[in-house]
N, C-alpha and C positions, 0 to 999 in steps of 0.2 A: 365059392368066391372068397378071396383072402382080403380081409380088411385090417386096418391098424387101429389099435386102441390108443388114440392120441391123448387120452385123459391121464395117462400115467407118465411119470418122468422118463422112464426107459420105455421106448416105443416097442411094443411086443405085438407081433402078428397074431390075429385071431381068425380062426376059420369059421365062416358063417355061410349058410346056404340061402341064397336069394334067388327067387324066380324072376326071370325076365321074359317078356315085359311084365312089369308089376301089375297086379290086379287093382283096378280102381274102385269098382262098385262091389258091394257086398252081395252075398247069396240070399240075403233076406233074414228078417228077424226070427222066423219060425224054423230056420234050418238049425238043427241040433248037432251039427258036426263039431269036431274038436277045434276047427279053425277059429271059432268065435268064443269058445269057453276058455277063460283064464282064471286059474286058481292062484290067489295072491296070499302069501304068508305075511301077516302083519303082527305087531305086538299084541293085538286084540284078538287074534285068531285067524283062521283061514276064511277068505272072502272070495266068492266067485263073481267075476266081473264080465259083462258082455262086451269084450273087446274083440273086434274082428280084424283079421290079418289082411286088411285092404288099405290102400293109401288114403282114400278119401275119409273113411270112418276114423282112421288113426289121426289124420290131420285135424278133424273136427274135435276129437277128444283132446288132442294137444292144445288147441285153441281154447276149448272150454276150461281146461286145467289152468291155463295161463290167466284167463280173465277172472275166473273164480278166486284164485289166490290173490291176484292183483286187487280186486275190489274189496275182498275181506281185509287185506293188509291196509289198504288206503282208508277204510272205515275207522280204523284205530289210529293210524299215523296222522291223519288230518287233525286229530284232537290236540296234537302237540305241534302243529304248524308245518308238517312235512308234506311236500307235494306228491303228486301221483308218481313222479319219476322214481322216487325212493321205493314205493310199493312195487313197481315193475322190476327194480333191481332185486328186491327181496324175493319176488316170485321166482326169479332165475336161480337164486340160492336155494330156495325150497325145492324146486324141481330139478336141481342139478345133482352132481355127484355127492355133494355134502350131506343132503337130507333125504331126498327121495330114494337115492340109490342105496341108502343104508337101511331105511325102515320098510320100504315097499319095493324091494329090489326087483322082483319079477315084473311088477307093474312098470317100473322105470325102464327095464331092459326091453319090454314089449312095446311101449309107447314111444319113449325117447331114445330108441335104438339108433345106432350110427347111420344106417341107410335112410331112416326117416328124417334125420336132421337135415339132409340135403334139401328136402321140400321146404321145411321151415326156413332154412338158410336162404333159399332162392326168393321166397316171399319177402323175408325181412330185408334182403338187399335191394329188391325192387322198391319196397316201401321207403327205404332210405334215399334211393335215387329220386323218388317223387318228392320226398320231404325236402331235399336240398333244392330241387327245382322250384317248389312252391316258396321256399325261403328266399330264393333269388327274385321271384315275382314280387314278394312283399317288401323287399329291400329297396329303399329309395337312395340311389347313389348321389343325388343332388345334395343330400345332407352333408356329404364330404366337403363341399365348397361353402356350406353355410355354418359348419360347426365352429364353435369357439375354441380359443387357445387351450382352455382347460381340458375339453374333451379330446382335442388333437394330441396334446402332450400326454394325457393319461393313456390313451389308446396306443400311442407310439411306444412309450416307455414300458407298458405292460407286455408288449411283444418283443422289443429289442433288448431290454435289460436282461430278462431271464435267458434270452438266447445267447448273449455275449458272456454273461457270467456262467451259464451252463456249459458253454464251449470251453471256457477255461477250466471249469471243474472236471469236464470229461477228459481233457488232456492230462490233468493231474491224476485222475483215477485210473486212466489207462496205463500210465507209467507205474503207479503204485501197485496195481493188481496184475501188471504184465499181461494185458488183454491182447488177444490176436485180432486179425482184421474183421472177422465175422462178429466177434463180440463188440468191437468198436462200432460197427455198423448198427448193431442193436441200440447202443447208447445214443448214436446220432439220430436214429429214428425217434426214440423216446424224447430226446432233447427238442427236436423240431415240433413234434406233436404236442407235447406238454407245454410248450411255450405259447401255443395258440390261445387266443380268446375268440371264440366263435360267436358271431352275431346271432344265429338261430338259437344257440344254447342260452345266451343271455336273455334274448327275447322271451323264451319259454319260462325262464326263472322269474323274470319280472312280472310276467302275467300270473304265474302261480302265487307270487307274493302280493299281488294286487297293488303294486306300485308302478305299474306300467306307464301311467300318465303323470306321475309325480315328478318333481324337479330332479330327484335322484335317479328315477327311472329313465328320464330323457337323457340325462348325462351318461348313464350306463350304456344306453343304446347307441348314442353318438360315438362314445369311446370304443365300443365293441365293433362298430362298422370300420373305424380306422384300423383297429388291430386285425380284423378279419381280412381286409384288403391286403394288408402287408403279409398276412399269412398265406393267402392264395398265391401271391407273387413268389413268396419264399418256397412254397410247395412245388410250384411249377418249375422254378429254377433247380430245386433239389432233384426233381425227377429227371430233368434234362441232363444234370450232372451225372446222375447214375447211368443213364444211357450212354453218355459221353465216355464214361469209364470203360464201357464195353466196346463201343464202336463210334468213332468220331463222325463218320459218314451218316450213320443212322441217327445220331443226335442232331446233326444239321437238318436231315430230312424231317425229323419230328418237329423241330423248331419252325421250319417252313410250313408244315401242315397245320400246326397250332396257329401260326400267324394268319394263314389263309382262312381258317375256321373263324377266328375272331373278326377278320375283315368281312367275311360272309354274313356273320350275325349282325354286325353293325350296319352294313350298307345294303343288305338284301332282306334278312329276316325281320329286323326291327321296322324298316319302312313298310314291309308287307303287313305286319301287325298293326301299325298305325293306320294303314289303309282299311284293315278290318274294323278298327274303331270308327273311322269316318263313315263306313257303310252301315253302322249300327245307329238307328234313330235314337234320340235322347229318350231315356225312360223305357226303351225296349230291350229285351234280352239278346245276348249275342247268339248268332246262329251256331247250332251244334256242329256244323261242318268246320267252322273256324276252330273250335276247341279240339276237334278230332285231328285237324292238320297240325296244331301245336303239339299235341301229345305224340303224334308220329315223329315230329321233329325232335321231341325229347328223347324218344327211344333211339333215333338215328344218331343224335349227338352223343349218347352214352356209348353206342357201338364205336363211333369214331374215336372217342377218348381212349378206349381200350386199344384201338388200332394204332394210334400214335403214342402209345406207352404212357399216357397220362392216367391219373386216377379216374375211376369210373364216374365220379361226380363232377369232373371238370367241365365237360360239355354241358350237362344239364344246368349247372350253376350259371355259366355264361349265357345260355339261352334264356334262363329265368330272369337274369338281370336285364335282358333286352325287351322283355314284355312290358308294355306301358302299364305302370302300376295304377291301382285304383280302378274305379269304374270306367268303362264297362267291361273291358277284357280281363284285366288283372283280377277284379273282384269276381268275375264269372268263373275263372279257373279256380280261385280259392274256395268259393262257395260250393263248386261241384266236387272237387277232389279232396279238399282238406279234411272234412269230417271223416272220410274213409281212411285217409292216410294217417292222420294224427290220432283218431279215435280207435282204429282197429289194427292197422298194420304196424305202427310204430311201437305200441306196447309189446307186440310179438318180437320186433327187432331187439328191443332192449332186453327182454327176458332171455331170448336165445343167446345173445352176446354174454349174458351173465351165466347161463347154463354151461357154457364152454369153459368158464373159469373154475377149475377144480380146486377146492381148498387144499387138497393134498399136494398140489404143485406149488403152494406158497412156501417156498424154501429159500431161506436167506443164507445158506451155507456155502453156495457156490460163489466164485469170484464175480461173475457177471451180475448175479442177483444182488450182491452187496454193493457193487458199483452203481447199479441201476437205482437202488433205494437211496443212496446218498445223492445221486444226481437229481432225482425227483425232488428230494428235500430242498436242494439248492434252488431249483427252478420255482417251487411253490413259494419259498420264503422271499426270493428276489422279486417275483411277480407281485406279491402282496406289498412289499415295502416300496417298490418303485411306482406302484399304482396309487400309493398313499401320498407321494411327494407333491404332485401337481395340485391336488385339492388343498393340501395344507398351505402351499405357497400362495394360493389364491384366497386365503383366509376362510376356507370352508370349515364349518364346525368339525371338531375332532371325530365325534360319533358318526357324522355323515361321511367323512373321509374314510373311516374304518369300514363303514358299510359298503362304500364304493369299492374299496380294495378287496373285500370279500367277494363282491359280485364279479369283479374282473378275474378272480382266481377260480371261479366255478368251472366245473367240467361236466360234460353231458354226452349226448348222443353222437356228436361229431367226433369227439375223441374216441369214444367206444368203437365207432365204425372204422376209424383209422387203425386202431389196434387190432380189431377183429380181422380186417383184411390182411394186416401184416402177419397175424398168427396163422391164418390159413395159407398164406404164401411162404411160411417158414422164414420170414424176415426176423421175427423175434421168437425166442423160446417160450415154453409154456410157463416157467416160473416168472419171467418178465411180464407176460400177459396177465397172469393172475395178480401180480403185485399192482400193476397200473389199474386193473379193474377194482382192486381194493381201494386205491386212492380216489377213484371216481365215486365209489360208494361213500367214503368218508366225507368228501367235499359236498356230496349231495345231501348229507345229513347236517354237517356243521354250518355250511353257508346259509341256508334258509333260516335256521334258528338264530344265528348271529345277526343277520340283517334285520329280522323281526325285533330283536332285542335292542339293536342300536338305532334303528330308524323308525320313526312314527310319523307318517304324513300328516296326521292331525295336529302335530306339535306346533305347526306354524300359526295355529289359531289361538294358542295358549297366551293369555295375557293381552289379547287383542282389545283395544279401547272400544268404548261404546260408540257404535255407529248406527244411528237410526234417523228417521225423518224429524222427530221431535228434537233431537240433539242438533241436527243441522239447522232447524228453525231457530232454536235458542241462540246458537252461535252466529246466526245471520250470515251463513256461508252458502255458497252455491250447492244445489242439490245434485249429487252425483248418483246416476242410475246406471246399472248394468241390465240391459234388456236383451233377452234371449229369443232367438228365432229358430224353430225347428223346420218349418216349411215356409215356402215363399208367401203363402196366403196368410201367414201370421203378421205380415208387414202392415196392412191397412189398419187393423185394430190397434196395433202398437203405436202407429203414427197418430192415430186419433187420441189415444191416451196421453201422448206427449203434448199434443196440441191443447188439450183441456187442462194440462198441468200449468198452463199459462207462463211460459218462460218470458221474462222481461230482462232489461238491462239491470234493473235493481234487484231482481230475483232470478238470476240465470240458472240454467241447468247444464250439466255435462252428462252426455249420454254415451255409453259404451255398448254398441250393438255387437252381440256375439252370435254369429251364425253357426249352429251346431250341425255337423255332418258326421254320419256314422263312418268309422274307419273300416273299410272292406278292401281286401286286396293289397293291403300294406301292413308292415310290421311296426313302422315308426309313426307315432302321432305327429300331426302338423298343427302349428299355431301360426296364423298369418295375421299381420297387422297391416291393414289397408290405409294408406295415407290419403285422406280426402283432398288434401291440398294439391296433390299432383294432378296434372292434366290427363295423364294416361292411367288406365286401370292396371291393377296387378296382373302379372302373367297368369295367375290362377283365375279361372272364370267361375269359380264356385259361387261367389256372392255378387256377381256383376249387377244384377237387377236391384239387389238390396242396397248396394253402394250408390247406385243412381237415385234411388228413392230417398235415401237419407241425406244425400248431397243436396237435393232439392229442399228438404226440410230445413237443413242448416242455412241455406241461402234465404229461405223465407223468414227465418228467425235470426237474421244476422246480428251478432252482438249479444243475443239472449240465449242462444243454444250452441253448444260446442259438441259436435258428433264425431266419434271415431268408430270405425267398423273393424271387427276382427272375425276371423274364421277359425274355428277349432274342428279339426278332423281327428276324431279319437274313438275308441270303443265306447259303446253306449253305457257300459257299466262304470266308466270312469269320467263321463262328461260332467258330472257334478263337481269334480275336482277342477276342471277348466273354469267353470262358472265361479266357484268360490275363490279360486286363486286370482282371477281377474278382479273380482270385487275387493279382495284383500289388497292387491297391488295398487288399485286406483282409489282406495279409500272411499268406496261407494257406501251410500247410506241406504240404498234400496236395490234389490234385485227383482226384476219383473220376468216371470216365466209364463209361457202360454199353457193353457189347460190342454189335456190330452185328447179331448173330444173336439171334432169338427162338426159344426151345426149347419143346417141348411140356411138359405137366405132369410126365410121367414122365422127361423128360430124354433120351429116346432118338431123337427126331426133330426136325428143324429146321422150324419153321412159316414163318418169313420171314427175309429177309436184306436189310439196307439198306447198300449199298456207300457211300452218301453219309455215313452215320454213321461208317463205317470210315475214310473220308478225313479226317473231322473228328478222330477219335481219333489218327490218325497225325500230323496237324499239331500237335495239342496235345502229344503225347509228344516232338515234335521241338523245340517252342519254349517249353514251360511254364517259368515262373520258380520252380518248386518240384517236389516229388515228384509222381508221377502213378500212379494205380492204375486198372486196367481191371477192371470187375466183370462176370463172366460168370454170368448167371442161367440155370441149367439146369433150372428148374422146381420147385426145392425150395421149396414155399410155406409150410411150417410155421414159425411164428415161435418166438422164444425163449420167450415167455410161454406159448404153447400146449404146448411141450415140458415146461416146468417144471410146468404144471398136471397133466400125466400122469407127473410125477416121472422124466422122462427128460432126461439132460444133453445140452446142445448141444455137439457134438464138432467141434473145429477142429484141422486138421493144418497145420503149417508145414513145407514141404518145403525143406530147407536144403542147398545145394550149395556155397555160398561166393561171395563177391563183395559189392560195395557194395549192389546191389539186394537180395540176400538179407538183408544186415544191416539194411537199411531195413525189409524185410518182417517180420523177427523182432522188431524194436523195436515195430512196430505190434501184432504178435501178443501181446506182453507185456502190453499194456493189458487184454487179455481175462481174465487170471487174477484180476482184482479181483472178478469175479463167480463165486460158488461154483457156479452152475448151468452154467458153461461149463468144458469140459475141453479143454486145449491139449496137443497132442502135437507135439514137435519131431522131425521125421524127418531125421536128418543122414546124407546119403550121402557115403561116403568111398571113394576108389579103393583097391583092394588093391595096386595098383602105384604108389601115390602117391610123387611125387618131392618129397622134403622141401626141396630147394633151390629148387624152382620157386615163384615168387610167394610168397616167404617172408614178406614184410611183410603181404600179404593174408591169409595163414594166421594170423598173429598177431592181426590185427584180427578175423577170424572167431572165433577162440578166445576173445577178450576179450568179444565179444558173447554167446557161448554159455556162458561161465564161470558167470555168475550162475544160469542155468537148471540146469546140470549139478551145481553144488556146493550151491546153496541150494534151488531149487524142487523138484528131484527127491528131495531128502533131507527134504522137509517141515519145513524149519527155521523157516519163517514160517507163522503161522496163516492159513488160507485159501488157501494155495498148494499144497496137496496134490493139486490137480486138474491138475497139469502133469506130462507125461511126456516122456521123452527116449529116442529110439531111434536107435542108430547102425547103419547098414546098409553093409556092405562089398560093393561091386560091382566088376565087371571092365570093363564098358562100358555103353553106352546101352541095349542090349537088356535087360540085367539090371535097370537102373534102371526101365525101362518095365514089366517083369514085376512088380517089387516094388510099384510104384504101382498096377498093375491089381489086385493082390491086396488092396489096401486101399480099393478103389473104394466099397464100401458101408459103410465103417467111420466115415465122417465126413460132416458136413453142409456144411462149408466147407473148401476148400483155399486156403492162402496161399502164394505162391511169388514169388520175384524174377524179373524179366524176363531178366537176364543177356544182354543183346543184344550180339552179336558176341564173346562169350566162348566160346572153344573149349576143351572139356574132355573128358577120356576118359570122364567120367561120362555125357556125352550123345552120345558118338561113335556115328554111325550113325543118330541121330534127326534131325540137322539136315536131311538130304535129304528127310525126310517132313514137315517143318514147313510148314504152310499159311499161318499168319499170323505174320509176324516181330514184330508189335507185342506178341505174347503171350510171346515167347521160346520156347525149345525145350520146356521142361517145361510151361509154361502152355498151349502149343498142344496138347501131348499130353493134358493134363487136360481140355481143352475140345473135343477131337475127338469125332466120332460113334463112333469105335472104343472110346472109354473109356466103358464102360457104367456110368454113375452119374448121379444127378440132383443131386449136390452142387454148390454154387456154387463159383466159382473167383475169387480176387482176385490179379491179377498186378501187382506193385509195381515201379516204376522210380524210383530215387533221382534227385533233382535233378541235371541235367547241369551240370557246372562251367563249361561254355562259356557258359552264360547269365549 
């Protein structure tokens, strides 16, 4: 069989003997035939490798080689902030003609030989088709109608400006270098492809940089969607124009077929998928037959795209956009196929595309290569500059604007796929392909490093003023609380806490309820503000029950409580950003987050445990711009109203050991004495061996906070304050502290305690070793443990960290 060595500038036929049909399975490990013995000459000597001349073993060795080199490279590259994509590109360079072919030539010729690349190429192209389909599933087109002017103008200019300036540059370069028609077609293809800003590429970059849910990340996603839609339209028109150049009748037929396909997807396929959603009960998985039907539709749409002369990914992208995003159908498709596609097949795709780029082809001596290099330079510079203009005109900080311009200039798998298909179809020459692959590698290295240097999402907390409960009480301002809900059953305990905080017209509270939902089946995070004043609910039904519950709470506390409900749909690893940003924007003094354990009604057994929620809580406590409280609901379901109806007081205990967190907690507890139906007991633990000189200033502050309770409340000097008690407990160590608390387990409905993180005291000595959850502190962990036989709720308070 005669093959062609396409890795050389001058295509030279090579004679190779290949057996058809190819053998798939090996003859076995113990077969000592020459078919599986491979002697490899390396700089370190001759090595015998067990490489079998069968397609399946060779494919496995190729995949192992790719993944090993990728993981090893990423281990070192991540130390300087480079994403996995760069490691995949470098794996292609290492396994390509530049490295592997030079040092282990026989191994390269045996494993990555030309006829074996067909199998890898087929797998990688199928993976790319699936990747584009899933990207369409994740894309929320409604964001186009909700996007602001900044994102719209940035996305539009990032696409249109380099296209127009590049077209002018191409015209001048064509005349200067006297290029023929075929060479001009190559420049036109590079112009249209390099002017694109692809949404899947930008989404992957932002996720790698961990700024997916930041203000800059949301702006970049919105801008890339605008640019991507313009790019899809441009690509479709360019493809039809190419067919028109060959046959007008065929172009008209293709246009009709494309239109019919889009109409079918909109009016037949999408309603069918919406029907699938309606047939899936809430909380139940989607039937596998539905997923199978959609995947068959994906394959059929790719075949149709090839039939009417569109790109292979046109049909899958349109079909993916028609899938209802989010749960249950969109999330089911993403959960089922994305790990395999993104984790296994796409690294193969990227590496294979880079293997095809032979460094020997990087030749800038030809006319078309010089013209292509200058054209790419014009496109990159113009895209960067025009992406910078809208942010600067909208008074965005210069560093943030530069970071956004770098993001919009990023290139990735979509551009690599376009150039790879053009190379295989001989639309572009080898030197052009190698150069554009080099630009992809350069941007993949430069952009992440530049964005990390220019943009720090934590910067918005710098210089943030003091925001805590004590400061709010001192300034006599309303208490602003951001309260988070992860599950519907978090609502009763939270409403109970808000009730006992005693909102009045003289001491009002503003509550910002944030319903947190994991982002699955989408690529763009969603932040919804529900206006409680409207008679109709939001079109989104995510938080309907929560909205109704807190609408009732606001009605019952008219003039004393102002409630706003928000829904944040984002990846769990970025949810803390939503929480902290909302607290920052609303000038909140307190964030209330639910504990990650769900208890039974009697408070003795754990029903479920969500470690993801725990990670969110820890991140919030580390970065919050105000005070934070963790609410542990141990199953006490009786509300303040129900206890009042049976003439029973709602009993609250404030466990005071001293320190800033305890002072913050007791300040919050003081609000509760405004309600005569609530009894507050301050339990002050003091060491019998107390060192008066130790932490003297802290002791003065503690006594100052408690003085009002000891001198005024406990002596009933003010009307309505006789429901406050003060108990001073003298203990020797942590064991006595625990014993005293256990004796009070059934005496209260709510315990309030400060976190006191990293504060070592003789009052808790011996308890630190048994503490399971550091985010609760030693005492909070004790009150929330299974050994503490009580169904009383626990509120663990942490005062705002001054480092923020």
